[in-house]
C-alpha positions in Angstrom: -0.3 -0.1 -0.1 0.6 3.4 -0.2 3.5 5.1 2.4 2.6 7.1 4.4 4.7 10.4 5.6 4.8 11.9 9.1 7.4 15.3 8.2 7.0 17.0 5.0 8.9 20.9 5.0 9.5 21.4 1.2 10.6 25.1 2.0 13.3 23.7 3.8 16.4 23.6 1.3 18.2 21.2 3.7 15.2 18.2 4.0 14.4 19.7 -0.1 17.6 18.1 -1.5 18.4 15.6 0.6 14.9 13.9 0.7 12.2 15.7 -0.4 12.5 16.3 -4.1 12.7 12.8 -4.7 9.8 11.9 -2.9 8.0 14.7 -4.5 8.8 14.1 -8.0 8.1 10.5 -8.0 4.4 11.8 -6.7 4.1 14.4 -9.5 4.6 11.5 -12.1 2.6 9.0 -10.8 -0.1 11.9 -10.5 0.5 12.6 -14.2 -0.3 9.5 -15.2 -3.3 8.5 -13.2 -4.3 12.0 -14.5 -3.8 11.3 -18.0 -6.1 8.3 -18.0 -9.3 10.3 -16.1 -8.6 13.0 -19.1 -8.6 9.7 -21.0 -11.8 8.3 -20.0 -13.5 12.1 -19.3 -13.5 13.0 -23.1 -13.6 9.8 -24.8 -17.7 10.2 -25.0 -16.9 12.9 -27.3 -15.6 10.7 -30.0 -18.2 8.3 -29.2 -21.1 10.4 -29.8 -20.1 11.9 -33.0 -20.0 8.2 -34.5 -23.5 7.0 -32.8 -25.6 8.9 -35.9 -23.5 6.9 -38.3 -24.0 3.6 -36.6 -27.5 3.6 -36.3 -28.8 5.3 -33.5 -31.1 8.2 -34.0 -30.0 11.0 -32.0 -30.6 15.2 -33.3 -28.1 17.4 -33.0 -29.5 19.0 -30.0 -29.3 15.5 -28.7 -25.5 15.3 -29.2 -24.9 18.9 -28.2 -26.1 17.2 -24.9 -24.8 14.1 -24.8 -21.3 15.7 -24.7 -22.0 18.2 -22.4 -23.0 15.6 -19.8 -19.8 14.6 -18.8 -18.2 17.7 -18.0 -21.4 18.9 -15.7 -20.7 15.4 -14.1 -17.1 15.9 -14.0 -17.5 19.5 -12.0 -19.9 17.9 -9.3 -17.8 15.2 -8.8 -14.9 17.6 -8.4 -17.2 18.9 -5.4 -16.1 15.9 -3.5 -12.9 14.5 -4.7 -11.7 18.3 -3.6 -12.1 17.5 -0.2 -11.6 13.5 0.3 -7.9 12.7 -0.7 -6.6 14.6 2.3 -9.1 12.7 4.8 -8.1 9.3 2.8 -4.2 10.6 2.2 -3.5 11.8 -1.8 -1.1 8.2 -2.5 -4.0 6.3 -1.9 -6.9 8.2 -3.3 -4.5 8.2 -6.7 -4.9 4.5 -6.6 -8.8 4.2 -5.5 -10.0 7.5 -8.0 -8.2 5.3 -10.8 -10.0 2.3 -9.9 -13.4 4.2 -10.4 -12.8 4.1 -14.1 -13.9 1.1 -14.7 -17.5 2.0 -14.2 -17.2 4.6 -17.7 -15.5 2.2 -19.5 -16.8 -1.0 -18.6 -20.8 1.0 -19.1 -19.7 2.7 -22.6 -18.5 -0.2 -23.9 -21.5 -2.1 -22.8 -24.2 0.7 -24.0 -22.8 1.6 -27.8 -23.4 -1.7 -28.7 -27.3 -1.6 -29.3 -28.6 0.6 -31.1 -31.9 0.7 -29.3 -31.0 1.7 -26.1 -32.8 4.2 -24.7 -31.8 7.9 -24.5 -31.4 7.7 -21.0 -28.8 4.9 -21.0 -26.6 7.4 -23.2 -27.5 10.2 -20.9 -26.4 7.6 -17.9 -23.4 6.7 -19.2 -22.4 9.9 -20.4 -23.2 10.4 -16.5 -20.8 8.0 -15.6 -17.7 9.5 -18.2 -17.6 12.7 -15.9 -15.8 10.4 -12.9 -12.7 11.3 -14.7 -13.7 15.2 -14.6 -13.4 14.8 -10.5 -9.8 13.9 -10.7 -8.1 17.1 -11.0 -9.7 18.9 -8.0 -7.5 16.3 -5.7 -4.7 15.5 -7.9 -3.3 19.2 -8.6 -4.2 20.0 -4.7 -2.4 17.0 -4.0 0.6 17.8 -5.7 0.7 21.4 -5.1 1.7 20.4 -1.5 4.7 18.1 -2.1 6.5 21.1 -4.0 8.0 24.6 -2.4 6.6 27.5 -3.6 8.9 28.5 -6.4 8.3 25.3 -7.7 4.7 25.5 -7.5 3.7 26.8 -10.8 5.8 24.6 -12.8 5.1 21.5 -11.0 1.6 22.5 -11.1 2.2 22.7 -14.7 3.4 19.8 -16.2 1.0 17.6 -13.7 -2.1 19.2 -15.6 -0.8 20.0 -19.0 0.7 16.5 -19.5 -2.8 15.0 -17.8 -5.0 17.3 -19.7 -3.2 15.6 -22.7 -5.0 13.0 -22.2 -7.8 14.3 -24.1 -5.9 14.5 -27.2 -4.8 11.0 -26.8 -8.1 9.7 -26.8 -9.1 12.1 -29.6 -6.5 11.0 -31.9 -6.7 6.9 -30.6 -10.5 6.2 -31.1 -10.9 7.1 -34.6 -8.2 4.5 -34.9 -8.9 1.6 -32.9 -12.4 1.4 -33.3 -11.5 0.2 -36.9 -10.0 -3.0 -35.9 -11.2 -5.8 -33.8 -8.3 -5.5 -31.1 -10.4 -7.6 -28.3 -11.7 -10.2 -31.1 -15.0 -11.1 -30.6 -15.0 -11.5 -27.5 -15.4 -7.2 -27.3 -18.6 -8.1 -29.1 -19.9 -7.7 -32.4 -18.8 -4.9 -34.8 -21.6 -2.2 -36.1 -22.0 -0.8 -40.0 -20.8 2.8 -39.9 -22.6 4.6 -42.5 -22.3 8.1 -43.7 -23.3 9.3 -47.4 -21.7 6.7 -49.8 -18.9 5.2 -47.3 -19.9 2.1 -45.5 -17.6 -0.1 -43.6 -17.3 -1.8 -40.3 -16.9 -0.1 -36.6 -15.8 -1.7 -33.4 -17.6 1.3 -31.3 -16.8 -0.6 -27.9 -13.1 0.0 -28.5 -13.5 3.6 -27.6 -13.8 2.5 -24.1 -12.5 -0.9 -23.3 -8.8 0.0 -25.0 -8.4 1.7 -21.8 -9.4 -1.1 -19.1 -5.9 -2.6 -19.0 -3.9 0.5 -18.1 -6.6 1.6 -15.8 -5.6 -1.4 -13.1 -1.8 -1.2 -13.8 -1.9 2.3 -13.0 -4.3 1.7 -9.8 -2.0 -0.3 -8.8 1.9 0.9 -9.4 -0.1 4.5 -7.5 -1.2 2.0 -4.6 2.2 0.4 -4.4 4.4 3.8 -4.7 3.0 6.6 -4.1 2.9 8.5 -0.4 0.1 10.1 1.6 1.1 13.7 3.2 0.1 14.4 6.7 -3.7 14.4 6.4 -4.7 18.1 6.5 -8.6 17.2 6.4 -9.9 19.8 4.1 -13.5 20.2 4.6 -16.3 21.9 2.7 -16.4 24.3 5.6 -12.5 24.9 4.6 -14.2 25.5 1.0 -16.6 28.1 2.5 -14.1 29.7 4.1 -12.2 30.0 0.9 -15.2 31.5 -0.7 -15.6 34.3 1.6 -12.3 35.8 0.1 -12.7 37.8 -3.5 -9.3 37.0 -4.6 -10.9 32.9 -4.7 -13.9 34.6 -6.8 -11.3 36.8 -9.5 -9.1 33.5 -9.6 -12.6 31.1 -10.0 -13.4 33.7 -13.3 -10.0 33.8 -14.7 -9.6 29.5 -14.6 -13.3 29.6 -15.9 -12.0 31.4 -18.7 -8.9 29.4 -19.7 -10.0 25.8 -18.2 -13.1 25.9 -19.5 -12.4 26.8 -22.9 -10.1 24.0 -23.3 -12.7 21.4 -21.9 -16.1 23.2 -24.0 -14.2 23.3 -27.3 -12.5 19.9 -26.8 -15.9 18.6 -26.2 -17.7 20.7 -28.7 -15.2 21.2 -31.7 -15.9 17.6 -33.4 -19.7 18.3 -33.7 -18.4 22.6 -34.6 -16.5 21.2 -37.6 -19.3 18.6 -39.1 -21.9 20.9 -38.9 -20.1 24.1 -40.4 -18.2 22.2 -42.9 -20.2 19.0 -43.7 -18.1 17.9 -46.6 -14.8 18.7 -45.2 -13.1 15.2 -42.9 -12.2 17.2 -39.7 -10.9 14.0 -37.6 -7.3 14.1 -38.4 -7.4 17.2 -36.9 -9.5 16.5 -34.0 -6.4 15.8 -31.4 -4.5 18.7 -32.2 -6.2 21.7 -30.3 -6.5 19.7 -27.1 -2.9 18.6 -27.4 -1.7 22.4 -27.8 -3.1 23.1 -25.1 -2.1 20.1 -22.6 1.3 21.5 -24.3 1.5 24.7 -23.3 0.2 24.8 -20.0 3.5 23.9 -18.6 4.7 27.2 -20.1 1.8 29.2 -18.4 3.1 27.6 -15.0 6.4 28.1 -16.0 5.5 32.3 -17.0 3.8 32.4 -13.8 7.0 31.6 -11.9 9.5 33.9 -13.9 7.1 37.1 -15.3 4.0 36.6 -12.9 0.9 35.2 -13.3 -1.1 38.2 -13.5 0.6 39.0 -16.8 0.7 35.8 -18.6 -3.2 35.6 -18.1 -4.0 38.8 -19.5 -1.8 37.9 -22.4 -4.0 34.6 -23.0 -7.2 35.8 -22.2 -6.2 38.7 -25.2 -5.5 36.1 -27.5 -8.3 33.8 -26.9 -10.7 37.1 -27.9 -8.7 37.7 -30.9 -9.1 34.0 -32.0 -12.8 33.9 -31.3 -12.6 36.7 -34.0 -10.5 34.6 -36.5 -13.2 31.8 -36.0 -15.9 34.4 -36.8 -14.3 35.6 -40.1 -13.8 31.6 -40.8 -17.5 30.4 -40.6 -19.7 29.8 -43.8 -22.2 32.7 -44.3 -25.2 33.5 -46.3 -22.6 35.0 -49.0 -19.2 32.9 -48.6 -18.4 28.7 -47.7 -15.8 30.0 -45.3 -12.5 28.5 -44.8 -12.1 25.7 -43.2 -8.1 26.3 -42.2 -8.9 29.7 -41.0 -11.7 28.3 -39.1 -9.1 25.2 -37.5 -6.1 27.9 -37.7 -7.8 30.2 -35.3 -9.0 27.5 -33.0 -5.5 26.2 -32.4 -4.7 30.2 -31.1 -7.5 29.9 -28.9 -6.1 26.5 -27.4 -3.0 27.6 -27.1 -3.7 31.0 -25.4 -6.4 28.3 -22.9 -3.1 26.5 -22.0 -1.3 29.2 -21.3 -3.8 30.6 -19.3 -4.8 27.5 -17.6 -1.4 27.1 -16.3 -0.5 31.1 -15.3 -4.2 31.8 -13.4 -4.4 28.2 -11.4 -0.7 28.6 -9.9 -2.5 32.2 -8.5 -4.3 30.8 -5.8 -1.6 29.1 -3.9 0.7 31.9 -3.8 -1.9 34.7 -3.5 -3.0 32.6 -0.1 0.6 32.3 0.5 1.2 36.2 0.6 -1.4 36.9 2.5 -1.0 34.2 5.0 2.7 35.5 5.1 1.1 39.0 5.7 -0.6 37.8 8.4 2.4 36.5 10.6 3.6 39.8 10.3 1.1 40.7 12.2 0.5 38.4 14.2 3.9 36.4 15.1 3.0 33.4 13.5 6.3 31.6 12.6 7.0 30.5 9.2 6.0 27.2 8.8 2.9 28.1 10.7 1.8 30.6 7.9 3.1 28.1 4.8 0.6 25.3 6.9 -2.4 27.6 7.0 -1.7 29.4 3.2 -1.2 26.2 1.4 -4.3 24.8 2.9 -6.6 28.0 2.2 -4.7 28.0 -1.4 -5.9 23.9 -1.7 -9.3 25.3 -0.6 -9.4 28.1 -3.3 -7.9 25.9 -5.7 -10.4 23.1 -5.0 -13.3 25.9 -6.0 -12.1 27.5 -8.9 -11.4 23.9 -10.3 -15.4 23.1 -9.5 -16.8 26.1 -11.1 -13.9 26.2 -13.9 -15.2 22.2 -15.7 -18.7 24.0 -15.4 -17.6 25.4 -18.7 -17.3 22.3 -20.2 -20.7 22.0 -20.1 -21.7 26.3 -20.5 -19.8 25.7 -24.1 -21.7 22.9 -25.5 -25.2 23.6 -24.1 -24.4 27.5 -25.3 -23.6 26.0 -29.3 -26.8 23.7 -29.3 -28.9 26.5 -27.2 -27.8 29.2 -30.0 -27.9 27.0 -33.0 -31.8 26.0 -31.8 -32.8 29.4 -30.6 -30.7 31.2 -33.3 -30.0 29.0 -36.3 -26.7 29.8 -35.4 -23.5 29.9 -33.8 -22.7 33.3 -34.1 -24.3 34.7 -30.5 -22.1 31.6 -28.3 -19.0 33.3 -29.9 -20.1 36.6 -29.5 -20.8 35.6 -25.8 -17.4 34.0 -25.3 -15.4 37.3 -26.8 -17.2 39.5 -24.1 -16.2 36.8 -21.1 -12.3 37.0 -22.4 -12.2 40.6 -22.7 -13.9 40.9 -18.9 -11.4 38.2 -17.8 -8.7 40.2 -19.5 -9.6 43.5 -17.0 -9.7 41.4 -14.0 -6.4 39.7 -14.4 -4.8 43.3 -15.2 -6.2 45.0 -12.1 -5.2 42.6 -9.4 -3.0 41.0 -10.3 -0.9 42.5 -13.1 -1.0 46.3 -13.0 2.2 48.2 -10.9 -0.2 49.3 -8.0 -1.9 45.6 -7.8 -2.0 44.6 -4.1 -1.6 41.5 -5.3 1.0 41.8 -7.9 2.4 38.3 -8.2 
């Protein structure tokens, strides 16, 4: 089972160099592998849904957008539990247990997609099960933040989240390939007939779920055997409510929602958007690129937060996302034009890149801001550095949890906004206009509170 640690002082240079750094890095990589797999499961559903009509499921376009919006919604709700459960169970033990939970959606999706007569409520149920994978960030990143000293938190959390988020891209790259072949033979079930236009061939849609089963077992065992449990913090919902009283929690929530919500929402919605706007172009070879760009740029955002300031990096990220949204509009089909798929695709990559930078830069604001606040309070009340670090770390972790929960709702709002805009206005333009204004709002908040020269929390 996991190893329990009684003493952990990452700000103590001697302790860190002699013992702490090696342990921290081991747990970081275990967390990365586990979080990566959670994102594989969380976003595999969007790749399944886009293929459901082609294999015979009778669902409308509005129902498809609803189905891909359910996993982010459930993931956000799961984070309410994950965000404090790990601190009671132990971070290492929770890594293993939460990974084992992924067996439920992997098995459920593999079963339900084999029967085109499955009622819509069953599709909603397995969509909700996929949301289990969305809870992991709230526990993994908070746990990781306690392993590293303040000077290395940004990069460590950026690597954890960035390589974990890469699971979205990996799922979108592998699933279209693995469903073309009988990887598990007939033991996994019969193939389905896939047909669209004049193209007809066999697919094994259940492979989209079954390919993850052996990896789930392997990674869960690795976490249970080799991860570490830090001294239990006992974070409670009361701590989260206490953090919610501080306005900085809400500023960071909004900033993280703008970037992380963009990543989740556009990753889930882009396959359907590309097919709806450019039905004569096969966008499947490009679906994985945006999430991959976002995941790989997140460590850059964490590094920029450490080196030039999280506020400055977040301002730049939101400016780029707003510019990218304008570019997407220019590439969209209109009444007098068929649009430009390549401009549309390129501008989405810009948005994904900026969202990744914003993910890394805005999320690392929480532990730093609350450590600064704790340090200032310590000077006023005569606390030791260790006492201030523990209190600031606890408040920072609670604020990170709240931010993680709220940001995940962006993954629900974006696909739902596209579906509603299509239903009410017959166009996706109102949804893009709303996102553009939101990015401008986030840019102003980041500048005012965390990047302007006289900002009280410039960091």
